[in-house]
Each structure stands twice: as structure tokens, then as C-alpha cells.
KEKE-3310 file (N, C-alpha, C; in steps of 0.2 Angstrom, whole numbers, plus 5000, padded with zeros to 4 digits):
npx = (4990:4999:4994:4992:4999:5005:5017:5021:5026:5038:5045:5060:5067:5065:5063:5057:5052:5056:5044:5044:5045:5042:5031:5026:5031:5019:5018:5022:5025:5035:5047:5053:5062:5058:5051:5039:5023:5026:5040:5047:5060:5060:5057:5047:5036:5028:5011:5004:4998:5006:5000:5004:5011:5021:5028:5045:5053:5070:5086:5089:5089:5085:5091:5089:5083:5093:5085:5082:5083:5073:5072:5062:5068:5078:5089:5093:5099:5108:5108:5118:5134:5130:5134:5128:5120:5107:5100:5088:5072:5058:5049:5044:5048:5059:5076:5088:5101:5113:5125:5140:5149:5166:5178:5186:5179:5161:5145:5135:5120:5115:5113:5115:5111:5120:5125:5113:5109:5118:5129:5130:5131:5140:5137:5151:5161:5177:5185:5198:5205:5193:5189:5178:5170:5166:5158:5159:5149:5145:5132:5127:5139:5134:5133:5146:5160:5169:5178:5180:5180:5187:5175:5175:5174:5170:5161:5150:5136:5119:5117:5118:5112:5116:5124:5123:5138:5138:5139:5131:5135:5130:5143:5139:5149:5152:5163:5163:5165:5168:5167:5166:5153:5138:5142:5145:5160:5169:5166:5165:5174:5172:5166:5157:5151:5144:5150:5153:5154:5163:5162:5177:5183:5183:5184:5173:5167:5162:5155:5156:5152:5152:5160:5151:5140:5145:5142:5129:5126:5127:5114:5102:5097:5086:5083:5080:5069:5078:5092:5095:5100:5093:5095:5092:5101:5106:5107:5121:5124:5122:5106:5100:5106:5106:5100:5109)
npy = (5200:5193:5185:5170:5164:5178:5176:5161:5163:5171:5164:5158:5147:5130:5120:5104:5100:5093:5082:5081:5090:5102:5107:5115:5128:5129:5117:5117:5112:5118:5124:5140:5154:5170:5185:5198:5201:5214:5220:5217:5203:5187:5174:5160:5148:5133:5127:5113:5113:5126:5136:5151:5149:5154:5172:5178:5193:5194:5200:5207:5195:5181:5164:5149:5134:5130:5116:5109:5096:5092:5104:5117:5126:5137:5137:5152:5156:5169:5174:5169:5179:5182:5185:5182:5170:5168:5160:5155:5156:5149:5147:5156:5168:5176:5181:5168:5170:5177:5173:5175:5175:5167:5178:5180:5169:5167:5160:5151:5150:5138:5124:5111:5101:5087:5074:5073:5084:5093:5099:5113:5112:5121:5127:5134:5149:5147:5161:5167:5156:5150:5136:5126:5124:5116:5124:5124:5120:5127:5120:5120:5126:5142:5141:5144:5145:5126:5121:5117:5109:5101:5106:5095:5101:5114:5128:5124:5120:5117:5104:5090:5083:5065:5054:5049:5054:5060:5069:5072:5082:5094:5101:5113:5116:5129:5144:5158:5177:5188:5199:5203:5202:5190:5186:5173:5164:5153:5146:5140:5129:5123:5112:5101:5092:5076:5076:5063:5066:5066:5069:5072:5074:5066:5062:5052:5045:5049:5056:5064:5073:5066:5073:5079:5085:5094:5108:5107:5112:5104:5107:5105:5094:5078:5067:5051:5036:5025:5031:5034:5047:5060:5073:5089:5099:5115:5126:5130:5135:5143:5150:5144:5135:5116:5109:5097)
npz = (4994:4981:4965:4962:4949:4945:4956:4954:4942:4945:4951:4957:4960:4969:4982:4988:5005:5019:5030:5046:5059:5055:5057:5065:5056:5048:5039:5029:5011:4999:4997:4993:4984:4976:4967:4970:4964:4967:4964:4977:4985:4990:5002:5000:5008:5002:5000:4993:4983:4978:4985:4995:5013:5023:5020:5020:5020:5008:5006:4993:4976:4981:4977:4978:4992:5008:5016:5033:5039:5052:5061:5057:5050:5035:5021:5016:5000:4992:4973:4960:4958:4971:4988:5001:5014:5021:5038:5042:5052:5052:5058:5065:5057:5056:5053:5059:5057:5049:5034:5027:5012:5013:5010:4993:4985:4981:4983:4974:4974:4979:4992:5005:5019:5030:5040:5048:5050:5055:5048:5037:5020:5005:4989:4980:4972:4970:4968:4962:4952:4948:4951:4958:4974:4989:5006:5020:5034:5055:5061:5078:5079:5078:5062:5061:5049:5045:5036:5021:5005:4989:4975:4965:4952:4939:4942:4951:4956:4958:4976:4983:4996:4994:5003:5020:5023:5010:4997:4981:4965:4955:4944:4936:4924:4919:4919:4929:4933:4946:4943:4928:4932:4924:4915:4904:4904:4898:4891:4875:4880:4891:4903:4909:4926:4934:4950:4964:4980:4994:5011:5016:5004:4994:4979:4975:4965:4947:4934:4917:4904:4888:4873:4864:4871:4877:4879:4888:4902:4916:4928:4938:4952:4953:4966:4971:4980:4980:4975:4964:4952:4945:4933:4927:4912:4906:4889:4882:4870:4853:4851:4840:4836:4834:4848:4853)
capx = (4994:5001:4991:4997:5001:5011:5020:5023:5031:5043:5047:5066:5070:5059:5063:5052:5054:5055:5038:5046:5049:5038:5021:5025:5030:5013:5018:5024:5027:5039:5052:5054:5064:5054:5051:5033:5023:5028:5047:5051:5062:5056:5059:5041:5036:5022:5006:5007:4996:5006:4998:5011:5011:5022:5033:5048:5056:5078:5087:5088:5088:5089:5093:5087:5083:5092:5077:5085:5079:5072:5070:5058:5073:5079:5095:5094:5105:5110:5108:5124:5138:5129:5138:5125:5113:5103:5096:5077:5066:5053:5043:5045:5048:5066:5082:5092:5112:5117:5131:5144:5155:5172:5184:5189:5172:5154:5137:5132:5111:5112:5117:5112:5114:5122:5125:5105:5107:5124:5133:5127:5134:5137:5142:5152:5167:5184:5185:5203:5204:5190:5187:5173:5171:5159:5159:5157:5148:5144:5128:5129:5144:5130:5135:5151:5164:5173:5181:5179:5181:5184:5168:5175:5174:5169:5153:5145:5126:5115:5118:5112:5116:5118:5122:5126:5143:5142:5136:5131:5136:5131:5147:5139:5158:5155:5168:5162:5169:5162:5171:5163:5145:5133:5145:5151:5168:5172:5159:5170:5178:5166:5167:5151:5151:5141:5152:5150:5161:5163:5164:5182:5183:5188:5179:5171:5163:5162:5151:5156:5146:5154:5163:5145:5134:5146:5139:5123:5130:5122:5112:5098:5094:5081:5084:5074:5072:5083:5097:5096:5100:5093:5098:5090:5104:5104:5111:5124:5126:5118:5098:5096:5108:5101:5103:5111)
capy = (5194:5190:5179:5161:5164:5182:5170:5156:5166:5174:5157:5156:5139:5128:5113:5100:5097:5085:5082:5080:5095:5108:5109:5121:5135:5126:5112:5119:5105:5119:5134:5145:5160:5172:5190:5196:5206:5225:5222:5212:5198:5183:5167:5158:5143:5134:5118:5107:5116:5134:5145:5153:5151:5161:5175:5181:5195:5194:5208:5206:5191:5174:5157:5140:5137:5120:5115:5107:5089:5091:5107:5123:5131:5137:5145:5154:5158:5173:5170:5169:5181:5183:5183:5180:5168:5168:5154:5159:5152:5149:5147:5165:5172:5180:5179:5167:5172:5179:5172:5179:5169:5173:5183:5174:5166:5168:5157:5148:5149:5133:5122:5105:5098:5081:5074:5074:5091:5096:5103:5113:5112:5127:5126:5143:5150:5151:5168:5169:5151:5147:5130:5124:5124:5117:5128:5118:5125:5121:5122:5120:5134:5146:5144:5144:5139:5127:5122:5117:5105:5104:5100:5092:5103:5120:5131:5119:5125:5110:5100:5087:5075:5058:5047:5053:5059:5059:5073:5073:5091:5097:5103:5113:5118:5136:5148:5166:5178:5194:5207:5203:5199:5184:5185:5168:5165:5147:5141:5132:5122:5122:5104:5098:5084:5076:5071:5062:5068:5064:5075:5072:5079:5063:5063:5044:5044:5057:5057:5067:5070:5068:5080:5084:5086:5097:5116:5107:5113:5100:5112:5103:5089:5077:5060:5046:5034:5020:5034:5035:5053:5065:5081:5094:5102:5121:5121:5135:5134:5146:5147:5144:5127:5109:5104:5088)
capz = (4993:4973:4964:4963:4942:4946:4958:4950:4936:4947:4954:4955:4962:4972:4986:4995:5014:5024:5035:5051:5064:5052:5057:5066:5051:5043:5037:5020:5003:4998:4998:4982:4982:4969:4966:4972:4959:4967:4963:4982:4986:4998:5005:5002:5010:4998:5000:4989:4977:4976:4988:5002:5016:5025:5016:5025:5017:5009:5005:4988:4972:4979:4971:4981:4999:5008:5021:5038:5040:5058:5062:5054:5049:5031:5023:5009:4998:4984:4966:4959:4964:4977:4992:5007:5014:5026:5039:5041:5058:5046:5064:5069:5053:5055:5051:5064:5056:5041:5032:5022:5007:5012:5005:4986:4985:4980:4981:4967:4975:4983:4998:5008:5024:5028:5045:5051:5050:5058:5041:5030:5014:5001:4983:4978:4968:4971:4961:4959:4948:4943:4952:4960:4979:4995:5009:5027:5040:5061:5063:5084:5081:5076:5057:5056:5044:5049:5031:5012:5001:4982:4971:4959:4941:4938:4943:4954:4953:4962:4978:4987:4999:4993:5008:5025:5023:5002:4990:4974:4966:4949:4942:4929:4920:4917:4924:4927:4937:4950:4936:4923:4931:4925:4911:4905:4903:4894:4882:4873:4883:4895:4903:4915:4927:4940:4957:4971:4983:5002:5019:5018:4998:4994:4975:4975:4957:4942:4925:4912:4899:4883:4873:4858:4877:4880:4883:4892:4907:4923:4934:4945:4954:4959:4967:4966:4985:4978:4976:4959:4951:4938:4931:4922:4909:4903:4883:4882:4862:4850:4853:4834:4835:4836:4854:4854)
cpx = (4994:4998:4994:5001:5007:5018:5024:5028:5036:5047:5055:5068:5064:5065:5060:5054:5051:5048:5042:5049:5046:5030:5021:5027:5023:5015:5019:5029:5034:5044:5055:5058:5060:5055:5045:5031:5027:5037:5052:5053:5058:5056:5049:5041:5025:5019:5006:5000:4998:5005:5003:5009:5013:5026:5040:5055:5066:5079:5089:5087:5090:5088:5084:5087:5084:5084:5081:5080:5073:5067:5066:5064:5077:5085:5095:5097:5103:5110:5116:5127:5136:5135:5134:5119:5111:5098:5088:5075:5060:5047:5043:5045:5052:5073:5087:5098:5112:5126:5135:5148:5162:5178:5189:5185:5164:5151:5135:5125:5108:5116:5115:5114:5118:5125:5119:5108:5111:5127:5130:5134:5133:5143:5144:5159:5174:5186:5193:5205:5201:5188:5182:5176:5164:5160:5156:5155:5144:5137:5124:5134:5141:5131:5141:5156:5168:5178:5177:5181:5182:5178:5169:5174:5173:5163:5151:5139:5123:5118:5117:5115:5112:5119:5125:5132:5146:5138:5136:5130:5138:5136:5146:5143:5158:5158:5163:5167:5164:5161:5169:5156:5142:5136:5148:5157:5171:5168:5164:5173:5175:5167:5161:5154:5146:5148:5150:5155:5163:5163:5170:5186:5186:5180:5177:5172:5163:5159:5153:5153:5149:5154:5154:5140:5138:5146:5131:5127:5120:5119:5108:5096:5090:5084:5080:5076:5076:5089:5098:5096:5098:5094:5095:5098:5102:5108:5114:5127:5123:5112:5094:5100:5103:5105:5103:5105)
cpy = (5194:5185:5175:5162:5171:5176:5168:5160:5173:5172:5157:5151:5135:5121:5109:5099:5093:5087:5084:5087:5103:5107:5117:5128:5132:5122:5113:5112:5110:5123:5135:5150:5164:5179:5192:5201:5219:5223:5218:5206:5194:5178:5167:5150:5141:5129:5116:5110:5124:5135:5143:5151:5152:5165:5178:5184:5194:5201:5211:5199:5184:5168:5152:5144:5130:5119:5108:5102:5090:5096:5115:5129:5129:5140:5145:5157:5162:5171:5172:5176:5183:5182:5182:5173:5168:5165:5159:5153:5154:5148:5155:5168:5176:5175:5177:5168:5173:5176:5174:5173:5172:5175:5179:5172:5168:5163:5156:5149:5142:5127:5114:5102:5091:5081:5076:5083:5097:5101:5105:5113:5118:5126:5137:5143:5151:5157:5168:5163:5149:5139:5131:5124:5122:5121:5124:5122:5125:5124:5124:5124:5140:5147:5144:5140:5137:5122:5122:5114:5107:5099:5097:5093:5110:5123:5128:5123:5120:5106:5099:5082:5069:5052:5052:5057:5059:5065:5071:5080:5087:5103:5107:5116:5126:5142:5157:5169:5186:5201:5208:5200:5193:5184:5175:5166:5159:5145:5135:5128:5119:5112:5100:5092:5083:5068:5068:5061:5068:5070:5075:5076:5075:5063:5053:5039:5051:5052:5061:5066:5071:5073:5086:5086:5091:5105:5113:5108:5110:5106:5111:5100:5085:5069:5057:5042:5032:5023:5035:5043:5057:5070:5084:5097:5109:5120:5131:5138:5141:5147:5146:5134:5123:5108:5099:5085)
cpz = (4985:4974:4963:4953:4943:4948:4955:4946:4939:4951:4951:4955:4970:4977:4989:5001:5016:5028:5040:5055:5058:5051:5062:5062:5045:5039:5029:5015:5002:5002:4993:4987:4975:4972:4965:4965:4959:4968:4971:4983:4991:4999:5003:5005:5007:5000:4997:4983:4976:4978:4993:5007:5023:5019:5021:5018:5014:5005:4997:4983:4976:4974:4973:4987:5002:5015:5028:5038:5046:5060:5056:5051:5041:5028:5015:5004:4987:4976:4963:4953:4967:4984:5002:5008:5022:5029:5046:5046:5056:5052:5066:5066:5051:5056:5059:5065:5048:5038:5027:5017:5010:5007:5000:4983:4984:4979:4976:4969:4978:4991:4999:5015:5025:5037:5050:5053:5053:5055:5039:5024:5006:4995:4982:4974:4971:4963:4957:4952:4945:4947:4960:4969:4985:5001:5016:5030:5047:5061:5071:5086:5079:5066:5056:5055:5050:5042:5025:5010:4991:4979:4967:4950:4943:4938:4944:4955:4961:4967:4982:4991:4999:4999:5013:5024:5012:4999:4984:4969:4959:4948:4934:4923:4920:4925:4923:4936:4940:4945:4931:4924:4930:4917:4910:4900:4895:4890:4880:4873:4888:4896:4911:4918:4932:4945:4963:4976:4991:5007:5019:5012:4994:4984:4970:4968:4953:4935:4921:4906:4892:4878:4865:4865:4879:4888:4885:4898:4915:4926:4940:4946:4957:4961:4970:4976:4985:4975:4967:4956:4944:4939:4924:4919:4905:4898:4884:4875:4859:4851:4845:4830:4840:4841:4853:4861)
residu = (UNK:UNK:UNK:UNK:UNK:UNK:UNK:UNK:UNK:UNK:UNK:UNK:UNK:UNK:UNK:UNK:UNK:UNK:UNK:UNK:UNK:UNK:UNK:UNK:UNK:UNK:UNK:UNK:UNK:UNK:UNK:UNK:UNK:UNK:UNK:UNK:UNK:UNK:UNK:UNK:UNK:UNK:UNK:UNK:UNK:UNK:UNK:UNK:UNK:UNK:UNK:UNK:UNK:UNK:UNK:UNK:UNK:UNK:UNK:UNK:UNK:UNK:UNK:UNK:UNK:UNK:UNK:UNK:UNK:UNK:UNK:UNK:UNK:UNK:UNK:UNK:UNK:UNK:UNK:UNK:UNK:UNK:UNK:UNK:UNK:UNK:UNK:UNK:UNK:UNK:UNK:UNK:UNK:UNK:UNK:UNK:UNK:UNK:UNK:UNK:UNK:UNK:UNK:UNK:UNK:UNK:UNK:UNK:UNK:UNK:UNK:UNK:UNK:UNK:UNK:UNK:UNK:UNK:UNK:UNK:UNK:UNK:UNK:UNK:UNK:UNK:UNK:UNK:UNK:UNK:UNK:UNK:UNK:UNK:UNK:UNK:UNK:UNK:UNK:UNK:UNK:UNK:UNK:UNK:UNK:UNK:UNK:UNK:UNK:UNK:UNK:UNK:UNK:UNK:UNK:UNK:UNK:UNK:UNK:UNK:UNK:UNK:UNK:UNK:UNK:UNK:UNK:UNK:UNK:UNK:UNK:UNK:UNK:UNK:UNK:UNK:UNK:UNK:UNK:UNK:UNK:UNK:UNK:UNK:UNK:UNK:UNK:UNK:UNK:UNK:UNK:UNK:UNK:UNK:UNK:UNK:UNK:UNK:UNK:UNK:UNK:UNK:UNK:UNK:UNK:UNK:UNK:UNK:UNK:UNK:UNK:UNK:UNK:UNK:UNK:UNK:UNK:UNK:UNK:UNK:UNK:UNK:UNK:UNK:UNK:UNK:UNK:UNK:UNK:UNK:UNK:UNK:UNK:UNK:UNK:UNK:UNK:UNK:UNK:UNK:UNK:UNK:UNK:UNK)
# end
């Protein structure tokens, strides 16, 4: 078993879990995609002190996982520009479904459940145009893809359920292309925003960073019980710049 120190050093991202229905999987508090000291990738369930309750292997580097709101089930996503997502039965410790991004798309490493867990939403890149997309998948149909909507910007990273049929989307503003690996192609003109998008695809509200902050890519989100949203940004300018 990897030490807590080494595990946390390799941890890519973690998300808090709902309590309901997860007792059968050991009642983890967090899910985290990580690489252990042996170099293998896995999805870990963590208790409140950061110790692992379960470990489920991943085929490649993961980024984050979306927890189902009631069932002990999680969807682990490949790191950008990966195209796989694994639906994992965390009670049995096995993969229930494997999702592939459609042709011309790749995942951005995050997803969220809507409608009580009936719909999985995934943050994606439309490779040809660089526009952000949100893929929609039906759990009742074995996670079949049932459609997609615009994310409201470029480079959607984390997405979270804000209301029953509304997502809050961290559009990081960074255009990438798989042919260029992880190279960032539009730093000088990137324009991050925070968008509230309905399941029907309507952008209900949008907050755009001012010009002097436009190189701060909006990446990760935290939601308060009253609906307030906090977000973390990642500076994309030169390392020796004074970050605004």
C-alpha cells in the first residue's frame, strides 16, 4: 500500500462524495484519480483523513471522477486530451461501462450528474473548432450518448450541478488540439468565463473575467449550500510575471 505522503503527492483531483448509498463501498468521503509509487494509475476512495478505502486500476492517467448521487458508482475521466471514461461499480470494484468520446471530441477530465443521477454530463472539446461542448449520456440506457450542448466558451474544465437542470461550467478559455499534445494554442487571446447552462443548452448567465485577468484560466469549482460558486484559476502567463 502506498504511503499517504506519496499518494497525496501524485493525486490529480478529488471530489467530495454524497453519503447516501455509498455505505456498501465503505462510505468514502472523496474520490481521487492518482498515480501510485509503482507508476500505476488508479481511482481511490478516501476517508476523511486521506487514507484509501478502495483502489480500482485505470488504463491510463485519470484526472477526476464524478460520483453518482445515490448509487455507489463513479465515472473516472481521462486527463486531457484523453478519450476514455470508465463507469465504475465502487462496491464490486469493477468497471461497469467504458465510454469513448465521439469522433472529433475529447474529454477535459470532469463530469457531473443531473436529474437525480439519470443524466451524466461531460466536459469536452470539439476538436475542429475548439469550441467547448457538454456531452449528455443516459444512465438508464447503459450510458448511451443522447446528445450534447454548447458549454458557453472554450476549454470547459470542471462542471458541477448547480440546480436540477442547470450546470455551472468553468470555461478555462484555453484552446488545444490533440495533434499538438497539451500545447496551449491561444494564450494571448484566451477569454475564460463562468457559465450557467441549462440542460436544453441555454446560457442563463455568464461571468467573463476582465481584460487584465484574461490569462487566469478558470479551472475548478466549489459550491456552497446557498448556491454561491467559488472558482480556482491557473495563471497562463510567464512564470516571472506579477500575477494580477
